TIPAZA-304412 format. One line per field, with one value per residue (C-alpha): residue number from 1; x, y, z. Coordinates in Angstrom, 2 decimals. Example, Ala and Ser with C-alpha at 12.3 -4.5 7.8 and 13.67 -1.06 7.14 Angstrom:
<sites>
nr	c(1 | 2)
c1	c(12.30 | 13.67)
c2	c(-4.50 | -1.06)
c3	c(7.80 | 7.14)
</sites>
This chain:
<sites>
nr	c(1 | 2 | 3 | 4 | 5 | 6 | 7 | 8 | 9 | 10 | 11 | 12 | 13 | 14 | 15 | 16 | 17 | 18 | 19 | 20 | 21 | 22 | 23 | 24 | 25 | 26 | 27 | 28 | 29 | 30 | 31 | 32 | 33 | 34 | 35 | 36 | 37 | 38 | 39 | 40 | 41 | 42 | 43 | 44 | 45 | 46 | 47 | 48 | 49 | 50 | 51 | 52 | 53 | 54 | 55 | 56 | 57 | 58 | 59 | 60 | 61 | 62 | 63 | 64 | 65 | 66 | 67 | 68 | 69 | 70 | 71 | 72 | 73 | 74 | 75 | 76 | 77 | 78 | 79 | 80 | 81 | 82 | 83 | 84 | 85 | 86 | 87 | 88 | 89 | 90 | 91 | 92 | 93 | 94 | 95 | 96 | 97 | 98 | 99 | 100 | 101 | 102 | 103 | 104 | 105 | 106 | 107 | 108 | 109 | 110 | 111 | 112 | 113 | 114 | 115)
c1	c(-8.36 | -5.21 | -3.55 | -2.35 | 0.91 | 1.76 | 1.02 | 3.31 | 2.21 | -0.98 | -1.40 | -3.17 | -0.58 | -3.13 | -7.19 | -8.28 | -5.24 | -4.29 | -0.71 | 0.47 | 3.86 | 4.23 | 6.13 | 9.55 | 8.04 | 5.44 | 5.15 | 1.27 | -0.21 | -2.36 | -0.89 | -2.69 | -6.26 | -5.38 | -4.12 | -7.17 | -9.73 | -7.60 | -7.37 | -11.34 | -11.97 | -9.92 | -11.70 | -15.20 | -14.33 | -11.98 | -13.55 | -10.11 | -10.13 | -6.20 | -4.71 | -0.60 | 1.07 | 4.99 | 7.23 | 10.30 | 10.83 | 9.99 | 13.21 | 11.58 | 8.51 | 7.65 | 5.10 | 2.63 | 3.29 | 3.10 | -0.44 | -1.12 | -0.63 | -2.45 | -5.36 | -5.18 | -5.18 | -8.29 | -10.09 | -9.55 | -10.64 | -13.65 | -14.29 | -13.59 | -10.43 | -6.94 | -4.38 | -0.40 | 2.68 | 5.53 | 9.14 | 10.15 | 13.28 | 15.50 | 14.76 | 11.11 | 11.18 | 12.90 | 10.76 | 7.54 | 9.24 | 10.05 | 6.77 | 5.17 | 2.90 | 4.45 | 2.22 | -0.79 | -0.01 | 0.41 | 4.19 | 5.47 | 9.33 | 8.03 | 5.22 | 5.42 | 5.12 | 2.02 | 0.00)
c2	c(13.59 | 12.51 | 9.86 | 6.78 | 6.00 | 3.59 | 6.39 | 9.43 | 11.12 | 11.14 | 12.80 | 12.75 | 12.60 | 12.34 | 12.49 | 8.70 | 7.99 | 8.30 | 8.03 | 7.01 | 6.89 | 4.13 | 4.45 | 2.93 | -0.01 | -2.50 | -4.76 | -4.97 | -5.31 | -2.51 | -0.45 | -3.01 | -2.13 | 1.70 | 1.09 | -0.84 | 1.95 | 4.73 | 2.85 | 2.31 | 5.93 | 6.69 | 4.62 | 5.82 | 9.53 | 10.03 | 7.64 | 6.56 | 4.23 | 3.38 | 3.26 | 3.32 | 2.44 | 3.69 | 1.50 | 3.41 | 4.30 | 0.74 | -0.44 | -3.25 | -5.52 | -8.65 | -11.46 | -9.16 | -6.32 | -8.63 | -9.57 | -5.70 | -5.83 | -8.46 | -7.26 | -4.02 | -5.91 | -7.49 | -4.44 | -2.79 | -5.00 | -5.71 | -2.16 | -2.80 | -0.60 | -1.15 | -1.61 | -0.87 | -1.18 | 0.92 | 1.84 | -1.45 | -1.62 | -4.41 | -6.27 | -5.98 | -6.89 | -10.17 | -11.02 | -10.37 | -12.27 | -15.27 | -15.45 | -15.57 | -12.12 | -10.93 | -13.09 | -11.60 | -8.01 | -5.68 | -4.01 | -1.31 | 0.14 | 3.65 | 5.94 | 7.41 | 3.61 | 2.94 | 5.90)
c3	c(8.55 | 10.22 | 8.33 | 10.12 | 11.67 | 8.93 | 6.02 | 6.54 | 3.06 | 0.86 | -2.37 | -5.61 | -8.61 | -11.32 | -11.42 | -9.98 | -8.42 | -4.78 | -3.65 | -0.14 | 1.33 | 3.65 | 6.93 | 7.56 | 9.35 | 8.26 | 11.06 | 11.71 | 15.42 | 15.89 | 13.05 | 10.66 | 12.06 | 11.63 | 8.31 | 7.24 | 8.60 | 6.70 | 3.56 | 3.67 | 4.42 | 1.26 | -0.93 | 0.63 | 0.62 | -2.27 | -4.48 | -6.18 | -9.19 | -8.44 | -4.98 | -4.88 | -2.05 | -2.15 | -0.02 | -0.88 | 2.95 | 4.26 | 6.07 | 7.85 | 6.86 | 8.72 | 8.07 | 9.44 | 7.30 | 4.50 | 5.80 | 5.73 | 2.36 | 1.23 | 3.04 | 1.70 | -1.62 | -1.01 | 0.56 | -2.69 | -4.67 | -2.97 | -3.74 | -7.37 | -7.42 | -7.88 | -5.62 | -6.78 | -4.87 | -5.99 | -5.10 | -3.13 | -1.77 | -3.00 | 0.66 | 0.75 | -3.17 | -2.28 | 0.47 | -1.82 | -4.64 | -2.03 | -0.32 | -4.24 | -3.53 | -6.43 | -8.23 | -6.27 | -5.64 | -8.60 | -8.33 | -10.39 | -10.23 | -9.46 | -9.41 | -13.07 | -14.22 | -11.93 | -13.56)
</sites>
């Protein structure tokens, strides 16, 4: 299985957890559909209890990118799993807080605190 342009690395740090490191740009567009398809595939094939999205590499995000994260959260919750965002760069964290998505999305400081 090849990863999408949005996901640059996938690993399993602990039983039941899938850790996905995201690319430097979350700008939506064609990548959004590809990302959702990849996420659906991971939910089906790996059957994790939690998916951790590591945003440490993200340098650019726009409203479509935020929409990708909200859609991912909905997709994961629909499958009765947990989505955790971790390692948000300062600019991304500020944008998430400004849009009040910090009230909707589960966010942790780092991978260790997500496990």
